N, C-alpha and C positions, 0 to 999 in steps of 0.2 A: 479597639483592636479588630472587631469584626470587619469594619470598613477598610482598614489597612490590609487585611488579608483577603478581602473579597475579590480583588483583581486576580491575585494568584490562583485562588480557588476557581474562578470563572475560566481562566485560561487552561488550567489543568483539565477540568471536566469537558470544556469545549473540544480541546484537542483529542482526548481519549474517546469521548462519545462519538464524535463525527467520524473518526477513523475506524475504530473497532466495533462500533454499534450502529453505524449508518451505512457508510460506503462499502465496507468489506462484507457484511452480511447481505447487503442489497445486491451489489454487482457480482460478487463471487458466489456467495451462498444461494441467494435468491434466484438470480438469472441463470446461475450454473445449474441449479436443480431443474429449472424450467427448460433450458435449452439442451442440456446434455443428452437426456433420453430421446428427445425429438430429433435432434440433428444426427444422432447415431442410429436411429431407427431401432431402438431397443425399448421394451415395454416399461422398464423401471431401472433405477440405478442399481449398482451391483449389490450394495448392502443397505437395504431399506431401513433396517432397525438401527444400524449405525447412524444413518441419516437422521432418524428421529431423535436419537440421543444427542447428536450435534446441535439439533434445533432446540431441544429441551434444556440443555445446559446454558444456552445463550442468555435466557432471562435471569438465570442464577448469577451469571457473571455480571450482568447489567445491575442487578440488585446490590451485589457486593460493591460495585464501583459507586453507585448512587448513595449507598448507606455510609460511604466514607465521609460524607459532609455532616453526619450527625454528631461527630465527636469534637468537642471544644469548638474551634473555629473552622473545622473541616479540612485541616491539612493545607493543601495547595503547594505541593513541591514542584509544580510545573509538569507539563504532560510527559516530559522526558525522564522525570524522577531522578535527576542527577544527585548523587551524593556530592558534598557533605550536607546539602540542604535537606535531602529526604531522610538522612540518618540523624539529623540534628534534633536535640531535645526541644527546640523551639516549635517543632511540629508534632502533633499527637501521633505516636507510633501506630495506634490502632487504625487511624485513618490511612496511613501509608500501607499497612498490612492489608486492609480491605481492597485498596487500589491494586496492589500486586496480585492478590488472590483472584480478583476479578479479571485482570489481564491474563493470568495463567489459565483460568477456566475458559475464557474466550479463545485463548490459543489452542486449547485442547479441542474445542469445537471446530476451529478452522482446520486443524490438523486432520481430524477425522473426516471432514468434508473432502479435503485434498486427496486422501487415500481412496475414498469412495469414488470421486470423479475420475481419478487416474485409472482405477481398475475398470470402471464402466467404459471409458473411451478405448482403453487398450484391449479389453477382452470381450466386451459385449456388443461391439459394432456389428451391424448387419453384414451378412456374408457378401463378400465382393467389395465392401467399402474399405479400400485401403487408406492408410494414414495420409498418403499423398493427396487424396481428393477429399479428405475430411473437411468439414466446414470450418471457416475461420474462427467462429466462436469456440468450437471444440478445442482448437489449437490454443486459443487464449487461455482456456481453462487448464489445459495441460501445463503450459509454461508457468501459470500462476501457482498451480499445485506443487510443481517441482520447487519453486522458490520458497513456498511456505514450509514444505517438508524439510528443506535444507536450513532455513534460518530460524524457525520458531524455537527449536531446542536451545539455540544460543541465547535468545532473549530470555527464555525460562531460566537458564543457568545464571545469567546476569541478575535477574530479579530475585532468585532465591539466595544468591550470594548477598544481595542487599538485605534481605530478611535476616540472613544469618549474622550479618554485621550488627543488625539492630538488636537481636535477641539472644544470640548464642556465642557472644564473645569472640567472634572472628574479626579480622582486621583487613579484609580484602581491599577495602576502599579508604582506609584510614592512614594518611601519610605519616602520622606520628609513630605508628608501629610498622613502618615500611610497606604499607599498602599503597594503592595508587588509584585515585578517583578517575584518572584517564582510562584505566582498564575498563571501568563501567561504560565509559563513552564508546570504547571500541566494541564491547559486547552489545550495547544497545543499538548502535548505528549499523553494526553488521546485519542486524535484523531490520533496523529502521529505514535504511535506504532501499533494500529490495521491497520493503513494505509499500513504498510509494508506487513502485511498478506493479505490485500485487493489486493495488487499488485501481490503477489506470489501465492495465492490460485487458481485463474483462470489459472495460469501457471501450477499448479499441475494437474488441470483438463485436460488441453490440452496435457500435456506430457503423462498422463495415457491413454488418448484417442488414441494417436499416437502409443504408445507401444501396446495397445490392437489391433489396426487395423493392425499394421505391422506384428504381429505374429498370427493374426486371433484367438485370445483367450482372455478371460476376465482376468483382472489383478488378480494376486494371492492375496487372502484375500480381496476381493472387499468390503465387508461390514465393515471389520476392517479399510480399507482405508478411508471410509466415516466417521466412528466414529473418526478416528485419525484427520481428517479435522475439525470435530466438536470440538474436544478437543483443537486443535490448536487455533481455533477461540475464544473459551471461555477463555483459558489461556492467549492468546495474548491480550485480552482486559483488563487484570488486572495486567499488568506488566509495565505500562508506566513509573514509576519513576526510572526504571533502566537507563534511559537516564539522570538522575539528581542526580547521586550518589555523586557528588561533591558540591551540594548546601547546605549541612548541614542538611540532614535528620537524624532522630534519629536512633540509632543502631537497634532497633526492626523493624522499617520500612524497613531499608536496608536489614535486615535478611529475612523479608517476600518477598521483591521483588527479592532478590537473589534466594530464594528457588523456587518461582513461575517461574522465568525466566528459570532456569535450568530444571525445570519440562517439559517445552515445548519440550526439546530435545527428550523426550520419544515418543510422537506421531509422531514427525518428523522422528525419527529413524525408527519407524514402517513403515512409507511410503517408505523410502529409501530401507530398506530390502525387502519389498514387491515388489518394482520395480525390484530389482536385482533378486529376486526369480522368477519373471515372465520371465526375460531373460534366467535364468538358466534352467527353465522348458520347454524351447522352442528350436527350431533348432538353434537359435542364429546366424542367418545370418546377419552379420553387413554390408553386401554390400548394404543393403537397407538404403538409405541416411537419411530419417527421424529418423530411429532407431539410427543412429550414433549421430544425433543431441540430441536425448533424453539421450543417454549415456553420452554425453558431459555435458548436463544440470545436470545430477545426480552427476557427478564428481565435477563440480564447485560449485553446491549448497551445497553438503556435506562438501566441504572445507570451504565455507563461514559459514555454520552452526556450524562447529567444533570450529572455532574462536569465534563464539557467545557464546558457552558454557564457554569458558575462560572468556570472557568479562562479563558474567552474575554475576560472583563473585564480590561483592562490593569492597573488598580490592584490587583485581587485577584491577578493573575498575578505581579506584581512580588514580592508576599509569598510566593507558593507556588512560584515558579520554583525548579527543582532540589530540590524536596522529594519525599518519597514519595507525596504527594497526586497529583503528576503521573504518577509510576510506576504508581500504582493506576489512574489514569484510562486510560492507554493500554493497560495490561494487561487491564482489563475489556473494552475495545473489541477489542483484538487477540487476546489469549490466550483469554478467555472468550467472544469474539465470533467472530473469523475462524477460529481453530483449532477452535472448537466447530462452526462451519458446515462446516469440512472434515471433521470426524468425522461430522457429520450426513449429509453427502453420501456418505461411504463406507458408512455404516450403511443409509441409505435406498435406495441404488441398487446 
């Protein structure tokens, strides 16, 4: 039984750890803390103690998640924690409890950081530094913070309803008692899709910063880039059901989510072309290593984004749902995109 469950366990922990305990604390929490005071010419973030709390609860969340493997065969409900598998008696409930509590505590950490960064950028900027000329990285942190503040409570609600189903005799997700497991998918993906932009947008900020520093010039179409980031944030928050094309949505619903999903490629394409234009308008010395990293990021991210345009079509997605095409799509965007941006940031600064 250990070996039968080991794959599920590995996928669960791999997904949750890489997203919530690698990319998000690195790109948003780590580089956010590093860049926000520097780029806004303020001595410290607005709430330093709040900042230290958000840092200190992160290891607690991590320990909760890791300790979920200690019980029986370690759970393994998949990183999305879908019921009825996560609520089933086949999986140790303590394991799922610890996973949910770990995610909730990690969410509190991110929420506190978001409030902190927003307050810092909006109220502690140097005199005369208007938002219109605020650095690109600061804008990326603003948009990311807004998305986190808007979507994290929904995830927490969905997860606590899951706990309630398991321990307090509620039936939110149990179809036998008129519950609906698809409700959980809506609640989860309402957070889950903005989450991928929460992961990549600080990466956009870092890559833009490094290209700008490497070639000693501002990014081509700087204001358009900020507007594109805003469009991505807004559109990215209303396309969650494209993860659920196979659950029996109505045709009109699928048409809307298809259109909105493909629409995201426009501001994203704007960003890619502007980055390339910045390279082309400069001396383009690629012997500068951080610039090589950024070029690599743009290539892999564009490839991942292009596969996403295909997957956005409802009819195509029905065929490709749960295949390795989807796995390749989000790993190109997240592993070879966000993680590469993280490495670029470490290397460049």
